[in-house]
N, C-alpha and C positions, 0 to 999 in steps of 0.2 A: 504495499497499500503504501502510496506517495504521502509524504507527510512533513517534506522540507517545502516550505513556502518558497526559497529562494533557490531551488531547484526545479521546483514548478514555475515560477515565474522566470527562469533562463527558458526552458520549455517551451511556454508561451510565447516566450518572444521568438525563438526561432522556430516554432509553429508559421510565424509569419513570412518566412524567409521566403518561399515559392510566389506568394503573391507579389511582394516586393520587386523582385525578380522578372514578373513578366508584367510588371505596371498595371496591376488587376487592385490598387487600393486608394481611398478616397482620395489623399490628398494626392494632386498629379504634378508636385512639384519638383527641379531637377534634383532636389537632395536625396530624395524617395528611389531614385534608380539604381542606385548600389545600396543593398544591405547593409545594415550598419551592425557589425559584432557585440555582442552582449557589452564587452569592456570599450565599446566604442560610443556606447547612448550615455546620455546625461542621468542626471541620478532621478531628477523629477521622471524621466521616463521608467527609469528602474523602478520606480516605487510604485508609478499604476501599475506594473505589472505583477509587483507584489499584490497590490490591491484585488487585484484578480484572481491571484492564485489564491486568499485567505479566503474569498467571497466560495471560489469553487471548492477549495478544501472543507468549508463548512455544510455545503448543501450537496455534497456526492461523495459518494466513496469510490476512491478512484484505484488502479491498479495500473503499474507502468509493465507495458509489452515491448518484450523487443523482438 
């Protein structure tokens, strides 16, 4: 079971990679053409992912599938 907020936050961030690379995101600004790695995004963006992760962990039971 996923119990690490930080790990799930990073996985949520990674989940957006394909959409960004295909330019299938809401923001069509030039800076969104390249997917920014976790260590490249600012702290506000990371905190947004952590908030999403906390919400998901509170409302769903998740297991990591490889």
